[in-house]
N, C-alpha and C positions, 0 to 999 in steps of 0.2 A: 578153699583153702585152711588148714589147721592153725592154730595161733601160734605166734613165733614163742620158742621158749628157751632161757627166760627171757621177760619182757623187759628190755633196758629202758633206762631212764628217757621221759619224755621231754623233748625240748622245745622251745616256741620257735615257728618260723618266721619268716619275714613277708610281709605284706607287698604285693606288685602294685607300684601306683600307677595310676591310668595318665597317658600322657595327653597333653592338651595341644592343638595346633592353632595358630592364631596368623590369620589372614592380614593381608595389606589391602590395597584398593587398586583399581584400575587393571591393567595388562598384568600386573604381576598376580593380582587375584585370581584372574582367568587361568593363568598358568600354574598357580599353586593349586586350585580345583581340578586342573586336568591330572597334575601328578596325583592328587590324593585318591581321584577315582580309579585311576589305573593300579595304584597300590590297593586299593579295596577290591577289585575284581581280581588282582592276583593273589590276594591275600588267603589265609585258610578260613574258610566259612564256619566259625563255631556255631551261629545260630542255625544252620543247616543240620550241622553234627547233631545239635540239642534235639531237633525234629527227629531225626533218625532215632536218636534214644528213646525219645518217647512213642516212636512206632514201635520198637521192640517192646517196651514194657506195657503197651496196649494189648500185647498179645496175652499177657498175663503171665503167670508164674511158668519158667521154662525148665523143670526138671527133664533129665533124660527119659526118653520112654514116656514122653507125654505129646498131646495133640499140639499143643502151645511150640515145642521145640520143635515138631515137624513144620509148624508154621514159619518157625525162625530159620529153618533149614532155606524154605522155599522163597522167604523174604531176603536173605543173604544172597542166594544162587541168583537169583532174578536180577538184584542191584547190580552185581559184578558182572554178570553176562551182558546186560545192557551197557555197559561201560566199554565193553571189548575184550575183557579178562577171560582168561580160560580157568572154568570151575570144575574142579574134579572133586568126587565125593568117596571118601575112603571109609569104607562100611567095616565094622567087625562086632564082635558079640562081647557081652560081659554078663557076669551072673547077677542077678536080682539080690540086693543085700539081704543079709539074714535077717536084720533089724526093719526091714520094711514094712509097711503097715498092710500090704496085700499078701496075706498069709499062703494065697494060692501060688504067688510068683517067686517066694523064695526059693533061691537055688537055680530057677530056670534062666535061660539066656535072653538077654534083652538087647535088641539092635541099637546099635551106636552109630553115628556119623561123624567122623571130622569133615570138615570143609577146606579145601585146598584151593587157592585162588592166585592165579599165575599171572604175572605181567613179565613181557618179554620171556616168554616159556622157553625160548631155544637158547637162552643164555647160559653158559656153563657155571660161571660165578653168581651165586646168590644171595640175597640177605631175606631173612624170614622176620616178619612182623606179626605177632601170635597174640591169641587171649582165647579164653573158654567162652562158649555160647550157652551154655548151660547154666541154669540158676538151682540153688541149694532148693530141696524139696519142700523145707520148713526153716524158719527163721530160728535156729536152735538156741541162740544166745538172746532171744526177745526176753526180757525180765517179766511179760504180762503173759504172754502167750506163745511160747516155743513150738507150738503146733497151728501158728498161724499162717498168713497168707505172706508170701515173700515173692517180690517180682525182681530183685537184684539189679536196681538201676545203675549202682555203681559198680556192684560186684555181679557180672562184668559187662553190664548193657554199654557201660561208658567206654570200656575198649574197644567194642564192635562199632560203636558211634564215631569213634575218633578215626579208626580205618577205614569205614564206609566214605566218609568225606574225603579222607585221603587219598580213597581211589578216584574221585572225581578230578583230584589234581594229577596223577598219575596217567589218568586216560587223556589228559589235554598235555601232558609233558611226559612220555614214556621214559621209563628210566634205563641209562645204558647199562647197568647190572641187571639181573633178573631178580626180581622182587616177589616174594610168595607172602600172601596172607593167609594164616593157617588159624582155624577155629575149632577149638578142641571141645569134644563132647563128653561128659562124665567127668569134669574134672571134680564135681563135688557130688556124686550120686552117692549120697549118704543119709543116714536117718538118726544117725547119733555121731557124737565127736569123734568116736574110735572106728568110724566107718574107712572104706578104702578110697582115697582121693586118686586124681591123676589118671584115670583110665584111659582118656584118649590120648595125652601127651606121652605116654609110655607106650601105648599101643603105636603111635607116630615114631617114636624115637627108635624102637625096636625095629620096625619096618625099614626105616631108614638106615640103621646099621646094618641090617642082615641084606639087603638088597643092594647096597653101595651103588645108588644111581649114577649116570654118567655125568651130574652136577655135583656140585659141593657147595655148601652153605657156610659163608664168610662167618655170619654172626646170626645170633637170635634174638631179638627184643621182644620180652613178653609185658604185655599191657594188662594189667589187673588192678582194677579200683583207681582210675585216673580222671574222674571226673567231679569229686567232689567240691562243693563251693568254697570250701576253705582248705584248698588243695596243698599239701606238703609232701614232696616226694624226695626222702633221703636215699642216699644211696646203698642199696640193699647188699647186706654184708656177705652173704655167699658169693655173689657176681663181684664184689669187690676182691674178696678173698682169693679167686681162682687166678691162677697167673695167666692163662689165656685168655680171660676176659678183663681183667683190671683197666686196660687201656681203652675197652670198649665202653666201660661206665665214665672213665674219664671223659672220652671224646662226645658223648651226650649230655653229661652235664656241662663241658665247656661249651657246647652249641647253644645250650640254654643261655648261659652267661653273655655268649655275644649278642642274645637277641635281648637281654636284659630283663629276662624272665626268672624271677627269684623264687620261685616255687619251686624249682630244683636246687634243692640244699645241698650245698657242697659238703657236707659231712656224712659220716656212716649212719644209717638209721635202723633198720631191723632185720634180723636174719630170719628169714622167712622160707619155710618151705612151701613150694611153689610149680608151675609146670615146667619152669625153667630149669629143675634139678634134673629130669628125664632128658631134656634136650642136651644138657652138658655131660650129664654122667654116662648116659647111655649112647646117644648120638655124638657125642664127643664135639658137639657145635659150642664155639665160644658163646655165652648167653648173659643177658642181664634181666632183671625183672623191675619194671616201674610199677610201684605200689605204694599206695598211702594207707599205711596202716595205723595211722592216727584217725581216719574216718570212725566217728563214732557209731553210727547206726550200723557197723559191720554185722552181718548174720543176725539183723533184726528186723521186725515190720517197717521199721522207720527208714530202711533203704528204697527210698522212692524217689522219682524224677525230681521234685522239688528241692531235693538235698545235693543235687547236682548243677553244674552251671555251664552255659554257653562259654564263657571267658575260660574256664578250666579245661574244656575240651580244646579249645582253639589254642591255648598254650601248648597243650602238648602234642598237639599236631604241627604246630609250627617248629617246635624243638625238633620232631622227628624228620620234617621235611628239610631243616637246615641241616641235620645230620646226614640225610640220605643224600645231599648235594656234594658231599665230602667223600662219599665213597665211590672211587674210582674204578674201573676194570684193571687188572693187573697187565701189564705189557707183556705181550706174547713172545 
């Protein structure tokens, strides 16, 4: 995604203090251990989400029209198919950018694929959780080598990893509403800062608006850079300002507050151009963006797995799970 403009003043966030559990002795200790183990089994598995993030980054850079993104398509499709979800591939074409390094491809059509993962596919009311699965071709803002290697760990392997683990939970506890995970291709298939962003989300939004499917999306929640070790998620200003999306933002941040997760900072953050714009403006879906724009290695070679944490992934996953629990089907 392009940088926000103008850049607002950055304010320090709060750090989340780890909780400690102290056990007594005898029978009470046995009961307490049993309760603890039950909670661990039921809790969102941040360590496994972090393993998913490592698997994605081990594929290497994932720009559109690359072998690595094809491998990512396979990894994601197989993961969710094994969990029992319905996986659809939405294929489309885009033009190879004029500033791309392969002169023979400039202006030619490039194959793109959005991945749609459906839980409870027959439901007419649906929630969308989404993020882009391509990575920037080059680390354009790297101060040393802007044509170096970019694996996009936080941008946006982190969003994928959160949803991969959340899929394990939805497989065990199927949602009453329909839930779709949508992974966009071509979010930043650019080779310079002035390139064309958001190819996949714009195609998806136009297709949804034009075809008018039998179902409707109640909300769309975008995950983009949600795994940084020093996670700070302010309320994205576009999402906050839209009349149909303001309450969605408040509900998610309220869910974080109920869980005592203070990385969701209850104050306006940045105004960010991202995939949620097409979902809101074209598809007319109330939408919000979860994004940590204070993440320092953004669009640099430093955006690697070690800059992310299992704890951050778990916190975002737990908040989404808490928020989803409150989403009830409308009475018929």
